[in-house]
C-alpha positions, 0 to 999 in steps of 0.5 A: 500500500505504501508503494501505491500511496507514494506514487499518488503523492508524487503525482499530486506534488508534481502537479503543483505548477510552480511557474503558474503559482508564482505568476499569480503571486508576483504578477508576472505573465502566466507562462502558459500564455506567453512565449513557448506557452510552457510552464517551466523555468526557461519560458519564465526566463524569457517572459518574466526575468531571471529572478522569476525563472530562478524561483521557478527552477528551485520550486520545480527541483524541490517538488521532485526531491520531496516526492522521492523523499516522501516515498523513502519515508514511507519505505517504498521499494526501490522500483516504486522510489523510481516510479515516484520520480516518474510520477512527479515528472508526469504530474509536472507535464500533465498537472491535474490541478492546471488542466493537464497543461504543464512544463517539460519536466527536466528540473523536476526530474533532476530533483527526483534523481538527486534523492535517488542518486546524488552523484548521478544528479550532479553528473547530469547537472554538469552535462546540462550546464556544459551543453548550455554554455557551449551551445546556448540551447537549453532544449539540446542540453535537456535532451542530452541530459535525459538520454544520459540519465537511464544509462548512468542509472543502469551503470552506477545505481540500483537496477530497479530504478532503470525502467521508470527512469527510462520511461521518464526520459522518454516522456521528457524527450517526447515533450521536446518534439517541437524543440527537436524539429526547430533544432533540425531546422536551425531555428531553435531559440537560444538562451541569453547567458549574458545580461 
């Protein structure tokens, strides 16, 4: 029972849309109506600014962490710990509280993996940062990071984590399908790294 409860709680936590809530609290545009219409930190950066994006990023990472921490507290089995990570990301992408219109799940995934395997989360964060600084493409960094996650889990962590993390990576990559098309055409948006 604790296993199932953990997954349900994780999905509900993931469904809390940091960007949308912060937009209402601090009066910046709802990111689902601006820019890429994605409720994530990158779109908030483009439409509202660095401070708002940072708050969004922190909130999205924390809910991924909290989802897996609660699963651990409930003594969920290893497979269900990873399934809780997947559920948190699924909640972020398809939030039941916000008409199932959410973000792409990268920050929430990093937060969840941080609890599953801190070393792997740090490696993935470094990969993400290096790709962003080399290319200025957040979407490309996210795609490469997601592709690397299941492989790193399989090599360095609990094998029971592999399938949920593989599905999670596939879901996030699927959410980036429009970005993939723009990358192929050479028209993808770049993030400005300098003021």
